[in-house]
N, C-alpha and C positions, 0 to 999 in steps of 0.2 A: 612417524612423525611424531616430532615433538609438542609437547601442550599448548605452546603457545599458537605454532602451527594448525592444530585441530583446531583451537579457539577460533581462530581467523576466519578458518573455511566453516564452523558451526554456526558464528556470526553472520557469516554471507548467505549461509543458507535460510538464516533464520530472517533476516533482511526482505528476502525474495520472498520469502513465504507472507508476509505481514505485506509486500508491495501485493502481492495474488489476493490475499483476504481484501484488503481495501478496495482492490476492483472489484471484486465480487459484489462486495458491502454498496459501491456504487450504482452500481448496475441494478443491485436491490431497492435500494432509493428512487434509481430514475424511474422501475416501473411500479414502485409505491409511496409515490412524496408525500402522505401522510402519515410513515413510519418515522421519516426524517423529525417533524415536529416532535412525537412523543419521544423517541431514543433519547435527544436530545433535553429534554424535560424530565425525563426520567433520570437521567443520569447525575444531572447535577454540577456534573465536571464540564470543566471550559479548558481549552488546548493552550499548553504555553504558547509564545511566539517561536520558541527551538522546536517545541511539536510539531506546530502549524508548518514550520521550514520544513521539517523532516517528511511529514506527509507528500509535502508537494514536491519535494524532490523525490521522491519515492516514484510518484504519479508520473511524474516527468520522464522518470528514467523508464517506467513500464509501457508510455505512451508511444517511447523512442521504441523501442524493443518491436512492439507490435506493428508501428508501420513500415520498421526493414522487416520485418516476417511478411508483411504483405507485398511489399517491393521484391522482395526475394521470389514471393510464389507467383505474383504477378508476371 
């Protein structure tokens, strides 16, 4: 496998893992909403519009896959 091809697959895997992490984070924050306030004020960082868009796209893909999986198993 060529280096560029390997990097492409690694990037795809990394994106998928980040989507999983964000989904897990969302579940944790839903269960413990008080954490959302404390984590955002502690970090002091804000998401850029590009980062927000990337996050939004990732979650949209996550939910599409989840719905497809539920539909398939039903």
